[in-house]
C-alpha positions in Angstrom: 12.3 -0.5 24.4 10.1 -0.8 21.2 7.5 1.2 20.2 4.9 -1.1 21.3 6.6 -1.4 24.5 6.6 2.4 25.1 2.6 2.8 23.9 1.7 -0.2 26.5 4.0 0.9 29.5 2.4 4.7 29.1 -1.4 2.9 29.9 0.0 0.7 32.7 -1.0 1.5 35.5 0.7 -1.2 38.1 -2.4 -1.7 40.6 -5.5 -0.6 38.8 -7.4 -4.3 39.8 -7.0 -3.1 43.5 -7.8 0.8 42.7 -11.0 -0.7 41.0 -11.8 -3.1 44.1 -11.8 -0.2 46.5 -13.6 1.8 44.3 -16.4 -0.6 44.2 -16.3 -0.8 47.6 -16.7 2.7 48.3 -20.2 2.6 45.5 -21.7 0.8 48.3 -21.2 -2.4 45.7 -19.4 -5.9 45.4 -18.0 -8.2 42.5 -21.4 -9.8 42.5 -23.7 -6.9 42.5 -21.5 -4.3 40.5 -23.3 -3.4 36.6 -22.1 -2.1 33.1 -23.3 1.6 34.3 -21.7 1.7 37.9 -18.0 0.8 35.9 -18.8 3.5 33.2 -16.9 5.8 34.3 -13.3 4.5 34.6 -14.0 1.3 31.7 -13.9 4.3 28.4 -10.7 5.5 28.1 -12.1 8.3 25.5 -13.3 11.8 25.0 -16.9 12.2 26.2 -16.8 8.4 27.8 -20.4 6.7 27.8 -21.9 9.7 25.5 -19.3 9.7 23.0 -19.5 5.5 22.5 -23.7 5.6 22.5 -23.2 8.3 19.7 -20.9 6.2 17.5 -23.1 3.2 18.1 -26.3 4.8 17.1 -24.3 5.3 14.0 -23.7 1.6 13.6 -25.9 -1.4 12.3 -24.7 -3.9 14.9 -26.9 -5.8 16.1 -27.8 -9.3 17.7 -26.3 -11.7 16.9 -23.7 -9.8 15.4 -20.3 -10.7 16.0 -18.7 -7.5 16.9 -14.3 -6.5 16.9 -13.3 -4.0 19.3 -10.2 -2.5 18.4 -7.6 -0.6 21.4 -10.6 -2.3 23.6 -8.9 -0.9 26.2 -10.5 -2.2 29.5 -13.1 -3.6 27.4 -16.0 -0.6 28.2 -17.6 -0.7 24.8 -17.5 -4.3 24.7 -19.5 -4.6 27.7 -22.0 -1.7 26.8 -22.4 -3.6 23.1 -22.9 -7.1 24.7 -25.3 -5.5 27.4 -27.1 -3.6 25.2 -27.5 -5.5 22.1 -26.6 -9.1 23.5 -23.6 -9.5 20.7 -20.7 -11.1 20.8 -17.8 -9.2 21.4 -14.3 -9.9 20.3 -11.8 -7.1 21.6 -7.8 -6.5 21.2 -5.5 -4.4 23.1 -1.5 -4.0 23.5 -1.6 -3.6 27.3 -2.0 -6.3 29.0 -3.0 -5.3 32.5 -5.8 -3.5 30.6 -6.8 -7.0 28.9 -6.1 -9.0 32.4 -8.7 -6.4 34.6 -11.0 -5.9 31.5 -11.5 -9.7 31.5 -12.2 -9.7 35.4 -14.3 -7.1 34.8 -16.4 -9.4 32.6 -17.0 -11.6 34.4 -18.3 -9.9 37.5 -21.4 -8.4 35.1 -21.9 -11.7 33.9 -20.6 -11.2 30.7 -17.6 -13.1 30.5 -19.3 -15.8 27.9 -20.0 -13.2 25.5 -16.8 -11.2 25.3 -13.3 -12.3 25.1 -10.3 -9.8 25.7 -6.5 -10.6 23.6 -3.5 -8.6 24.4 -1.8 -8.4 21.2 -1.3 -5.7 18.1 -4.1 -4.8 16.1 -1.3 -5.1 12.9 -1.3 -8.5 13.5 -4.8 -9.6 14.4 -5.1 -13.6 15.6 -8.1 -13.7 13.6 -9.1 -15.7 10.8 -10.1 -13.7 7.3 -13.6 -12.3 7.4 -14.4 -13.2 11.4 -16.4 -10.5 12.3 -19.9 -8.9 11.1 -18.6 -5.8 12.3 -15.8 -3.6 14.1 -14.5 0.0 16.1 -11.9 1.6 17.0 -12.0 4.8 19.8 -8.8 6.6 20.0 -6.6 4.2 19.5 -5.0 5.6 16.0 -3.0 8.4 17.8 -0.9 5.4 18.6 -0.5 3.8 15.6 1.9 4.8 12.7 1.1 2.4 9.7 -2.5 3.3 9.9 -2.2 1.8 6.3 -1.6 -1.6 7.7 -4.3 -1.2 10.8 -7.3 -0.5 8.4 -5.9 -3.1 6.0 -6.0 -6.0 8.9 -9.1 -4.7 10.2 -10.9 -5.0 6.7 -9.0 -8.3 6.3 -11.1 -9.9 9.2 -14.4 -8.6 8.4 -17.1 -10.0 6.3 -18.3 -8.4 3.5 -20.7 -5.2 3.9 -19.6 -4.8 7.7 -19.7 -1.9 9.0 -16.6 0.2 10.8 -16.8 3.1 13.4 -13.9 5.4 14.1 -13.7 7.8 16.6 -10.0 9.2 17.0 -8.3 12.3 18.1 -6.9 13.8 14.7 -4.6 16.9 13.8 -6.9 19.0 11.7 -4.7 21.5 11.9 -0.7 22.5 12.0 0.5 22.9 15.5 2.7 22.3 18.4 0.8 20.2 20.8 0.6 20.5 24.5 2.1 17.4 26.4 1.5 15.6 28.1 -1.7 14.8 27.2 -4.2 11.3 27.6 -2.5 9.3 24.8 0.7 9.8 25.1 3.1 11.8 28.1 5.2 13.4 24.6 5.7 13.3 21.1 7.5 10.1 20.8 4.7 8.2 21.3 1.7 10.2 19.6 1.2 9.2 15.8 -1.6 11.8 15.0 -2.9 12.1 11.8 -5.4 14.4 9.6 -9.0 13.1 9.0 -7.8 13.2 4.8 -5.0 11.0 6.1 -7.3 8.9 7.5 -10.2 8.6 4.5 -7.3 7.9 2.2 -5.7 5.2 4.0 -9.3 3.7 4.5 -9.9 3.8 1.1 -7.1 2.0 0.1 -7.7 -0.7 2.5 -11.1 -1.3 0.5 -13.1 0.6 2.7 -15.9 3.6 1.7 -16.6 6.0 3.6 -19.8 6.9 4.3 -19.9 9.5 7.4 -17.9 11.8 8.8 -18.7 14.1 11.9 -16.1 16.6 13.9 -16.6 16.4 17.4 -14.9 19.7 18.5 -17.4 21.5 20.5 -18.7 18.3 22.1 -14.6 17.7 23.2 -14.3 21.2 24.5 -17.5 20.8 26.5 -16.6 17.6 28.0 -13.0 18.9 29.3 -14.0 22.1 29.8 -16.4 20.2 32.7 -13.5 18.2 33.9 -11.0 21.2 34.2 -13.5 22.7 36.5 -14.2 20.3 38.8 -10.6 19.5 39.3 -9.9 23.6 39.6 -12.9 23.1 42.0 -10.4 20.4 44.2 -13.8 18.9 44.4 -13.2 14.8 45.3 -13.6 12.7 42.5 -15.5 9.7 42.2 -14.4 6.3 43.2 -14.7 5.5 39.6 -13.5 7.9 37.0 -10.6 8.6 34.3 -8.8 10.1 36.9 -8.3 7.1 37.8 -6.5 5.6 34.7 -4.9 9.0 34.2 -3.4 9.1 37.8 -1.2 12.2 39.3 -0.9 13.6 35.7 -4.8 14.1 35.3 -4.8 17.6 35.7 -2.1 18.7 33.1 -3.7 16.5 30.6 -7.1 17.8 30.9 -5.2 21.0 30.7 -3.7 20.2 27.3 -6.5 18.4 25.8 -8.3 22.1 27.0 -5.7 24.4 25.0 -4.9 21.7 22.1 -8.6 21.9 21.3 -9.5 25.2 21.6 -6.7 26.6 19.3 -7.5 24.0 16.8 -4.9 21.8 16.3 -7.0 18.9 17.4 -10.3 17.0 17.5 -12.0 13.9 17.9 -13.3 12.7 14.4 -15.8 10.0 14.3 -16.0 8.2 10.4 -18.0 5.2 9.8 -17.0 3.1 6.8 -18.3 0.1 4.9 -16.5 -3.1 3.3 -17.3 -3.5 0.1 -19.5 -6.7 -0.5 
């Protein structure tokens, strides 16, 4: 099995569409009246969910009528938030076929399928023309990509001059052996963590200028500790949430994330970069 197939298999649920449809019914909604906010708990698979997305977007200059690229879009939650709030066009790309298939369906449910297109494919070789997008972002993607130099060079290629690029990835902030599984990898074989220094270096080599960097460690600890406490209390989980994506391994992955962040081996880091004009 190729490395990319192994990564895609890690994220594949198998019956995600059916589970989400059942959850919508439990919420007292239908596919005709479900909203972007209703879907928020499941479709932004990264530390802090919607709150983290909003924090990153606040630092970017996206606006109507920009065309935005969502790299490693997953189910398209970030794409839907951008389209819904800014009325922008958004194109997403992700390796996992199930995520793309389900994500496009969710876009149609909330009436955003005319503004959003999600593609199945590799971010290392995107089917988009040079200078196609006015901005880009990627949230919790680089942890599965080894060749970050190629990744950032490809993103640079498809952005217009002056475009902003926002990154929110888990990064290796100190040496140490991580506890697995974690949300992005069952074992170290599909984990490709890099340090903030490596991100800055490869972004710079691709042609970007990093203008801002934020370590979100404390925010992440609070987020995962709250999630861990809910799991320990055996509180019935809501119909939609990240537990749907992580399934039976949710408790172990959350426990390991708390441990890995608390020991200061890893932390989610924001970086804002700009393509030279």
